[in-house]
N, C-alpha and C positions, 0 to 999 in steps of 0.2 A: 536779322533773319534774311536769308537769301530767297529770292523768288523761285529760283530753280535749284533746289537742293541737289547735291550730287555733282554739281558743276563747279564746286568751290575750287578744286585743284586747277581746273582749266582756267577759271577766272584769274587765279593767282598767276598762272603762266602768261596769260594775255597781258595782265598788268605789268609784269616784269618786262615783257617784250616792248610794250608801249613806253615804259620808262627809258629803255635803251634808245628807242627812236627819238624821244623828246630830247635826250642829251645831244643828239646830232643836229637838232633844229637850231637855227640862229636865235639868239635871245632877242625877242622883239617886244616883250612886256605885254601891254594891253592890246597892241596891234595883233598879237597872235590870236586873241579871242575873236577879234573881228574876222580874221582869216578863217578860223575854224567855223564860225557861224556862216560865213559865205559859202564854204565848202558844203556844209550841211544843207543850206538852202538849195544849192545847185543839185545835190544828190536827191533831195526831195522832189525836185522837178522830174528826174528820171523815173522815180516811183509813180508820180502822178501821171506821167505819160503812159506808162504801162497800164495803170489802173483804168484810164480812159479808153485806151485801145482795147483792153480786155473786155470792158463792159459794153462798149458801143461800136465796135468794129467787126466786120465780117472778113477781116483779112486772113490770108493764108496762115494755117497753123504753124508752119515753119518760121514764117516771119514773126508772128506773134511770140513764138518760143524764143526768138533772139531778143525781143524786147523784155521777155520775162527773165532771161539770164542777165540782161543788163540791169534790170530792177533788183535782182538778188545782189549783184555786186554793189549797186548804189546803196542798198540798205546796209550791207556790210560796211561800206565806207562811212555811211552816216552814223552808225552805231559806234564805230571806231573813233570818229571825230567827237562824238558826244562823250565817250569815255575819256578821251584826252582833254576835252573841255573841262570835265569834272576834275581831272588831275590838275589842270592849270589853276582851277579855282580852289583846290583843296577840299573838294566835296567827295563823299563816298558814293561811288556809282551805284552800288546795290541799294543804298538808302534813297537815292534819287529814283531808281526803278520802283521801290516800294511806295514812295510818295506818289508817283504816277499811277500805280495800281490802285492805291487807296482813293485817289481823286476820281479815277474812272469808275470805281465801285460806287462812290458817292453820287456821281453824275447819273449812272445807270439806275440807281435807286430813285433819284429824283424823276428821271424820265419815266420809269415804270409807274411812279405815283401820279405824275402829271400827264402822262401820255406823250406819244410822239407828235411832232408838228404835222399837221395835215398838208398834203401837197395842194397848192392853190394855183390856179391859172392867173397869169399876169395880164 
């Protein structure tokens, strides 16, 4: 089952494009997974930077907008690397998304049952 039905054709096209790109990459075996993970970590940093600036900063809206655009590109790159990581591992990306959604739903159910952690002064 796809999480976003109706996007199936687009997902197929994206996968085909990524397979072409992967053929151009030098064969590095397990090192490629390390590289992909490093890229994802780096891109996550760009997302975190925007999240912090957006939540805690009174910076000029034009400057903040540039951070937001950078965050969009970072997320696009992160998702692309995650999809390629799945391809490298022989995992189905849609199944991984479903697993993540299922886990999130389970966690939210637990949180609703147990309550959110209270903010405490240190």
